N, C-alpha and C positions, 0 to 999 in steps of 0.2 A: 777822306774819312779817316778819323783817328780814334784810337781807343780812349776811353774815359780816363780821367786823371788816376794814375797809379795802376791802371789795368794793363794787362799784357795782351797785345793784339794777336788774334788767331790767324789773320792773314799773314802777318810776319812770321809767326811760329811755323805755320804750314809751309810757307815759302822757304824757310831754312831747314825744312825736313826734320823738325824736332819730333821726338817720339814721346808717346805717353806710355802708360802701363796699366795693366789690369790685375786685380787681386780678387779672385772668386767673382762676385757679382758687382764689383766696384771698379770704375774706370777713373784714371787720373789724367786730365788733359793739361798740357803745359801752357795754358792760356786762359784768358777770361772771355766771357761772351754773354750776350743777352739771348736766351733761348726762347724760341717761338714754339717749336714742336720737336719731338724725337720719334723716330721710327726704329724699331729693332726687327730685322728680317733675316730669314734664312735664304741662302742662295740655292739655285738649281732645284726648285720645288714648285710645281704647278699648284699644289694644294696649300702651301704655306702662305699665310696672309701676314704682312708685317703688323706688328703691334704698334699703334700710334698713341703717344702720350702728349697731351697738351696742358694738362692741369698740374702745375708745379707748386700749388699753394697748399701746404699742410696735407699733402697726399700720402697715403700709406704705401704707394707704389714706388716712389723715388725720393731719395734724399739728396740734397745739394749742399755742398760745402765749398766755400771759396777761400783759398789761402792767398798769400801775397803774390804768388806767381803761377797759381794753378787753380783748376776747378776739379772737384771730386764729385762724381755722380754714383750713387748707390742704387741699384735696381733691385728692389726687395723681392720681386716675383721670380727673379732668375737665381740660379745657384752658382754656376761656374761658366763664365764667358769663354775661357780658353777651350774648355771641353765642348761647349754647345755651339760656338761660332768660329773656333780656330780652324786652321787648314782651309781657309776661304769658304767655310760653310755658312757664313753670315756676316752681317755688318750692322753698325749703328749709323743712322743718318740724323743729323741735327740741322734744323733750319734756324739760323741765328743771325744776329747783327753784332758788330763790335760793341763792346761795353760803352755805353754813353752815346751811341749813334742814334739817329732818328729812325725809329722802327717803321715810320710811315713812308719813308723814301725807299722804294723797291730796290734801288741801286745799292742800298746798304745791307740787303738780305742775301745770305749765302747758304748753300747746302754744304755741310761738312760730312764727308764719309769717313767713318772710323773702321779700319780693317784689322782683322785678327788673322794675320798671314799664316800662322802655324799655332801650335799649342804653347808657345812661349808667352810671356807676360807683356811683351812690347806691342804697342799699338802704332799704326801708321795712319796718317791723315791726308786727305786730299779735298780740294774744293771741286765740286761737280756742278754742272749746269742743271741737270734734270735727274732727280732721284728715281724716276720711273723708267729711265733708259740706261740701265747698268749692264 
């Protein structure tokens, strides 16, 4: 599996422990990807249900911008990720494939967990097997 022409691989970036960053309701990922779905969830709460987003076409909920080496996601319903999800209070999970990969081959699909370890702007990434077993 290889990233599309000019795209930066998320498997490579995560393997190298590259960091992203957040500014208020905006996250910057140091890679490119083909997104299938996104969950935003809070940790340690039996009442909290993760918010699932699957419609990325002209939606008022999320803005997507892709630069030469990054992807920027702006979550318009949220105000401040460091405050709301920092100190391990929550995470973002993206189901994605590498840019240009065959979406219909399940081996190309990966879950990416984006963690807000504290209230700093830095983001950590990890590939996980099951988003429901965290």
